[in-house]
N, C-alpha and C positions, 0 to 999 in steps of 0.2 A: 574378241568374235564371238558372242550370244553365238550364234546361230552354228557352232559347229558342237557347241554343248545340248544345243536344240537335235540337233541333226544323231548327235550320236546318244540320246538321251530315246529318240524315237527309235533308230538302230535297236536298239536292246528292248523294247518295249511290244516291239513287230517280233526280234527273234522270240522273247517268251509266249507272244500269243501262237506263234506261228505251229503246226498239228503235222503239219508235212516234214519230207524228208530237206533239210535244211544241207547245201554243199555249200559254203566258202571258200575265197583263195587267195591269199595275200604275200606278196615280195618284202611289205614291213611288215613284219609280224613286232616290232618291238619299237610300232608306235601306235599298236592297240591298246587301246583301256584294257585293263587284267577281267572287267568284268566281262565282255567279249565272250573269252573263254571261259568263264565260269557258267554260260551257257550252253556250250559242245558236252557230248556223248562221247564226243572222239576227235583227235588233232592229230594228223598227218602232218613232216616234215620229211621236206623233199631236200638232201643233201644238194652239197657239189657233187660234182664229177669227181671218180680217185683218179689221177695218172693216169689208170693202163687205160680209164675207159676214154680218159682226154686225149689218150695219143693214138686208140684209136677211131678215133673220130675225125683228128687233123688229118691222118691218111688216106680217110677217106674225102676230106672234104677236099686235101691235094691235091692226089688223083682226078677230083671229077672236075676241076679246075684244067687240070693238064697241067699243074706244078710237081715237079723230081721233091719229096721230102722222104728221104731212106727212113732206115725203122729207128737207127741211133737218134740221128736229126729230131724223127719225133718225139721222143722221148724224153730228150731234151729240151723242147720247150713246150710236150704237157704239162712239166713241169715246174719250168715259168710261169705257165699261164694259169695256177691256181685260184678256183671260182667261175671258171668256164663252166657254165651249162649250155644247155640246147637251143635257148633260145636264144643266143650270144651268134651261135650259130646259122639262127633264121634270120637272125637281124643282115649279116654278113650276104646271107645268100639273097636278101631282098634287094641290096642295093649293086649289088656286081649284075643279078638277071641279066642287065641289056650289054655289059659287058664285062670280060672276063680282068684278072689280073694277072703279073706277067711274073713274076715271083714269091717265091715262097717265102720269101720277109718283105713282102709287103700283106699279105695275108697273114702273118704272123700278126703283126706293129698293128692291122686295124684287129684285129680281135684281145690285144694288148689296150687299147683304146674302148673300143665296148664295152671289156672286164672294167677301167676305167670309170665307165661313163655312169654302167650302174654301181657304183660303189660309192661316191661323190655323189651322191642324191643332195640338192640343194634345199628339196620340200619342205617346207617346214610341219614343223607334228600336226596331228588335226585330231578336236575333243581334249579329253581330260587329260590326258598325255603331255599336254601342250603345256610352256613355261604360265606359271601366272601371270605374267609379266605380259606376254600376249594376250590372252585371256581375255584380260581388264583396263584393255581400252578404254 
């Protein structure tokens, strides 16, 4: 996949030549070439939500869909939803824009699925971080 190597090289060159303010974002930091990070002056990391924040978001989401979620149940559910991010809630809301949900269990199960899908990405690495056997076909 020499086109991937060429693409990464071009990105690195364009980053070096750029004279303005460049802002980049990724959910796949571990798949980027380390050379990309040497060209940044600053790097921000946004971690997953802490359990307290997850509980707050779950209560708000349940309320918005008219399903009951007690405080202690929200706390317990939030502990089970490690890795939940606001984007998961946005996906959930888009999927349920036309039709609601019937139970809090339905809400929690779908959020668990969204988290699992995000963490089990099957995309292959791009650029220099790809395994040599993949690049050298």
